[in-house]
C-alpha positions as a Markdown table, in Angstrom:
| # | Residue | x | y | z |
|---|---|---|---|---|
| 1 | Gly | 126.2 | 96.1 | 173.2 |
| 2 | Leu | 127.7 | 96.3 | 176.7 |
| 3 | Ala | 127.4 | 100.1 | 176.9 |
| 4 | Trp | 123.7 | 100.0 | 176.4 |
| 5 | Leu | 123.3 | 97.2 | 178.9 |
| 6 | Ser | 125.1 | 99.3 | 181.6 |
| 7 | Leu | 122.9 | 102.3 | 180.7 |
| 8 | Val | 119.7 | 100.2 | 181.1 |
| 9 | Ala | 120.9 | 98.7 | 184.4 |
| 10 | Tyr | 121.8 | 102.2 | 185.7 |
| 11 | Leu | 118.4 | 103.6 | 184.7 |
| 12 | Phe | 116.7 | 100.6 | 186.3 |
| 13 | Ala | 118.6 | 101.2 | 189.5 |
| 14 | Glu | 117.7 | 104.9 | 189.5 |
| 15 | Val | 114.0 | 104.2 | 188.8 |
| 16 | Phe | 113.9 | 101.5 | 191.5 |
| 17 | Ala | 115.6 | 103.8 | 194.1 |
| 18 | Thr | 113.3 | 106.6 | 193.3 |
| 19 | Ser | 110.2 | 104.4 | 193.5 |
| 20 | Met | 111.3 | 103.1 | 196.9 |
| 21 | Ala | 111.9 | 106.6 | 198.2 |
| 22 | Leu | 108.5 | 107.8 | 197.0 |
| 23 | Ser | 106.9 | 104.7 | 198.6 |
| 24 | Phe | 108.7 | 105.4 | 201.9 |
| 25 | Trp | 107.7 | 109.1 | 202.0 |
| 26 | Gly | 104.1 | 108.2 | 200.9 |
| 27 | Arg | 103.8 | 105.7 | 203.8 |
| 28 | Leu | 105.3 | 108.3 | 206.1 |
| 29 | Gly | 102.8 | 110.9 | 204.9 |
| 30 | Asp | 100.0 | 108.6 | 205.6 |
| 31 | Ala | 101.2 | 108.0 | 209.2 |
| 32 | Phe | 101.3 | 111.7 | 210.2 |
| 33 | Asp | 99.0 | 114.7 | 209.9 |
| 34 | Ala | 100.2 | 117.9 | 208.4 |
| 35 | Gly | 101.3 | 119.5 | 211.8 |
| 36 | Glu | 103.2 | 116.4 | 212.8 |
| 37 | Ser | 104.8 | 116.1 | 209.4 |
| 38 | Arg | 106.4 | 119.5 | 209.6 |
| 39 | Arg | 108.0 | 118.5 | 212.9 |
| 40 | Val | 108.9 | 114.9 | 212.1 |
| 41 | Phe | 109.9 | 114.8 | 208.4 |
| 42 | Pro | 113.1 | 117.0 | 208.8 |
| 43 | Trp | 114.3 | 114.7 | 211.6 |
| 44 | Val | 113.5 | 111.5 | 209.7 |
| 45 | Ser | 115.3 | 112.8 | 206.7 |
| 46 | Gly | 118.2 | 114.2 | 208.7 |
| 47 | Val | 118.7 | 110.9 | 210.5 |
| 48 | Gly | 118.6 | 109.1 | 207.1 |
| 49 | Met | 121.2 | 111.4 | 205.6 |
| 50 | Ser | 123.3 | 111.0 | 208.7 |
| 51 | Gly | 123.4 | 107.3 | 207.9 |
| 52 | Ala | 124.4 | 108.2 | 204.4 |
| 53 | Ile | 127.3 | 110.3 | 205.8 |
| 54 | Ala | 128.4 | 107.5 | 208.1 |
| 55 | Phe | 128.3 | 104.8 | 205.4 |
| 56 | Gly | 129.8 | 107.2 | 202.9 |
| 57 | Leu | 132.8 | 107.4 | 205.2 |
| 58 | Leu | 132.8 | 103.6 | 205.5 |
| 59 | Ala | 132.6 | 103.3 | 201.7 |
| 60 | Gln | 135.6 | 105.6 | 201.4 |
| 61 | Ala | 137.6 | 103.4 | 203.8 |
| 62 | Ala | 136.5 | 100.3 | 202.0 |
| 63 | Ala | 137.5 | 101.8 | 198.7 |
| 64 | Arg | 141.0 | 102.6 | 200.0 |
| 65 | Ala | 141.4 | 99.2 | 201.6 |
| 66 | Gly | 140.1 | 96.9 | 198.9 |
| 67 | Gly | 138.6 | 99.0 | 196.0 |
| 68 | Ala | 135.2 | 98.4 | 194.6 |
| 69 | Thr | 135.2 | 94.7 | 195.6 |
| 70 | Ala | 135.4 | 95.6 | 199.3 |
| 71 | Gln | 132.5 | 98.1 | 198.8 |
| 72 | Leu | 130.5 | 95.4 | 197.1 |
| 73 | Phe | 131.0 | 93.0 | 200.1 |
| 74 | Cys | 130.1 | 95.8 | 202.6 |
| 75 | Ala | 127.0 | 96.6 | 200.6 |
| 76 | Gly | 126.0 | 93.0 | 200.5 |
| 77 | Ala | 126.4 | 92.7 | 204.3 |
| 78 | Leu | 124.4 | 95.8 | 204.9 |
| 79 | Met | 121.6 | 94.5 | 202.6 |
| 80 | Leu | 121.5 | 91.3 | 204.6 |
| 81 | Ala | 121.3 | 93.2 | 207.8 |
| 82 | Ala | 118.4 | 95.3 | 206.4 |
| 83 | Ala | 116.6 | 92.2 | 205.2 |
| 84 | Ala | 117.0 | 90.7 | 208.7 |
| 85 | Ala | 115.7 | 93.9 | 210.4 |
| 86 | Phe | 112.7 | 93.9 | 208.0 |
| 87 | Leu | 111.8 | 90.3 | 208.7 |
| 88 | Trp | 112.0 | 90.7 | 212.5 |
| 89 | His | 110.3 | 94.1 | 212.6 |
| 90 | Arg | 106.8 | 94.2 | 214.0 |
| 91 | Ser | 104.8 | 97.4 | 213.6 |
| 92 | Gly | 102.8 | 98.7 | 216.6 |
| 93 | Leu | 100.6 | 100.6 | 214.2 |
| 94 | Glu | 97.2 | 99.4 | 213.2 |
| 95 | Pro | 96.6 | 99.1 | 209.4 |
| 96 | Gln | 94.7 | 102.0 | 208.1 |
| 97 | Arg | 91.1 | 101.4 | 207.1 |
| 98 | Gly | 89.0 | 103.8 | 205.2 |
| 99 | Val | 89.4 | 104.9 | 201.6 |
| 100 | Ser | 90.1 | 101.9 | 199.3 |
| 101 | Pro | 93.1 | 102.3 | 197.1 |
| 102 | Ser | 90.8 | 102.1 | 194.0 |
| 103 | Leu | 88.8 | 105.1 | 195.2 |
| 104 | Gly | 92.1 | 107.0 | 195.8 |
| 105 | Arg | 93.2 | 106.2 | 192.3 |
| 106 | Glu | 89.9 | 107.3 | 190.8 |
| 107 | Ala | 90.0 | 110.7 | 192.6 |
| 108 | Thr | 93.6 | 111.1 | 191.5 |
| 109 | Gly | 92.7 | 110.3 | 187.9 |
| 110 | Arg | 89.8 | 112.9 | 188.0 |
| 111 | Tyr | 92.1 | 115.5 | 189.4 |
| 112 | Leu | 94.7 | 114.9 | 186.7 |
| 113 | Arg | 92.2 | 115.0 | 183.9 |
| 114 | Thr | 90.8 | 118.4 | 185.1 |
| 115 | His | 93.9 | 120.3 | 186.1 |
| 116 | Arg | 96.3 | 121.2 | 183.2 |
| 117 | Tyr | 98.9 | 122.6 | 185.7 |
| 118 | Thr | 99.4 | 119.2 | 187.2 |
| 119 | Trp | 100.3 | 117.7 | 183.8 |
| 120 | Leu | 102.7 | 120.5 | 183.0 |
| 121 | Leu | 104.4 | 120.3 | 186.4 |
| 122 | Gly | 104.7 | 116.5 | 186.0 |
| 123 | Leu | 106.3 | 116.9 | 182.6 |
| 124 | Val | 108.8 | 119.5 | 184.0 |
| 125 | Val | 109.7 | 117.1 | 186.9 |
| 126 | Leu | 110.0 | 114.2 | 184.5 |
| 127 | Gly | 112.2 | 116.1 | 182.1 |
| 128 | Phe | 114.5 | 117.3 | 184.9 |
| 129 | Ser | 114.7 | 113.8 | 186.3 |
| 130 | Val | 115.6 | 112.3 | 183.0 |
| 131 | Leu | 118.2 | 115.0 | 182.4 |
| 132 | Ser | 119.7 | 114.6 | 185.9 |
| 133 | Val | 120.0 | 110.8 | 185.5 |
| 134 | Leu | 121.6 | 111.0 | 182.1 |
| 135 | Ala | 124.0 | 113.7 | 183.1 |
| 136 | Asp | 125.0 | 111.6 | 186.2 |
| 137 | Tyr | 125.5 | 108.6 | 183.9 |
| 138 | Val | 127.7 | 110.6 | 181.5 |
| 139 | Phe | 129.7 | 111.9 | 184.4 |
| 140 | Arg | 130.2 | 108.5 | 185.9 |
| 141 | Gln | 131.3 | 107.1 | 182.5 |
| 142 | Arg | 133.8 | 109.8 | 181.9 |
| 143 | Ala | 135.1 | 109.6 | 185.5 |
| 144 | Gly | 135.4 | 105.8 | 185.0 |
| 145 | Ala | 137.5 | 106.4 | 181.9 |
| 146 | Thr | 140.0 | 108.6 | 183.7 |
| 147 | Leu | 140.2 | 107.3 | 187.3 |
| 148 | Lys | 141.4 | 103.9 | 188.6 |
| 149 | Glu | 138.8 | 101.7 | 190.3 |
| 150 | Ala | 139.8 | 102.6 | 193.9 |
| 151 | Glu | 140.0 | 106.3 | 193.1 |
| 152 | Leu | 136.5 | 106.1 | 191.4 |
| 153 | Ala | 135.0 | 104.3 | 194.4 |
| 154 | Ser | 136.5 | 106.9 | 196.8 |
| 155 | Leu | 135.3 | 109.8 | 194.7 |
| 156 | Phe | 131.7 | 108.5 | 194.7 |
| 157 | Ala | 131.8 | 107.8 | 198.4 |
| 158 | Ser | 133.2 | 111.3 | 199.1 |
| 159 | Ala | 130.4 | 112.8 | 197.0 |
| 160 | Gln | 127.9 | 110.8 | 199.1 |
| 161 | Val | 129.4 | 112.1 | 202.3 |
| 162 | Trp | 129.3 | 115.8 | 201.3 |
| 163 | Thr | 125.9 | 115.6 | 199.8 |
| 164 | Gly | 124.8 | 114.1 | 203.1 |
| 165 | Val | 126.4 | 116.8 | 205.1 |
| 166 | Ile | 124.8 | 119.5 | 203.1 |
| 167 | Cys | 121.4 | 117.8 | 203.4 |
| 168 | Val | 121.6 | 117.3 | 207.1 |
| 169 | Val | 122.6 | 120.9 | 207.8 |
| 170 | Phe | 119.7 | 122.1 | 205.6 |
| 171 | Gln | 117.1 | 119.6 | 207.0 |
| 172 | Leu | 118.0 | 120.0 | 210.7 |
| 173 | Phe | 118.9 | 123.6 | 210.9 |
| 174 | Leu | 117.4 | 125.5 | 208.0 |
| 175 | Ala | 114.1 | 123.7 | 207.3 |
| 176 | Glu | 111.0 | 124.9 | 209.2 |
């Protein structure tokens, strides 16, 4: 009963987060040409991961101070701040005009139907994505069974910090 519900909720959150990331990078890809992208993308990603480091540290402090409940309130406050920033944001960019989305979908469909490699690569990526999410879920379940709530919250915040540090070093100093 409840174990399946938590798995479904976790998978939904992972799919939602992945689709938002893909949407963000797709829009960013439309905004820059290939030359600009090589220069801009590592910085955009590095700044984003720097935010993950900063808020990972904040999450660790919140976990020590008030456990997962404090993290939940911090996350809610940050979501409200993001919603306010989104509502008040005005883009200086003109909307793109040109190829209609349906024409882009038709070209994509034609390409997928005629290139077997794309299907195989997609299946490999899908398989590794499912494996990664399920392994992460099992890890979190086992960690939840052995650690107290505050220790668990601090562990995941610490993992976020170190993942962010490694990504920032790679993206800002090792990427082309």
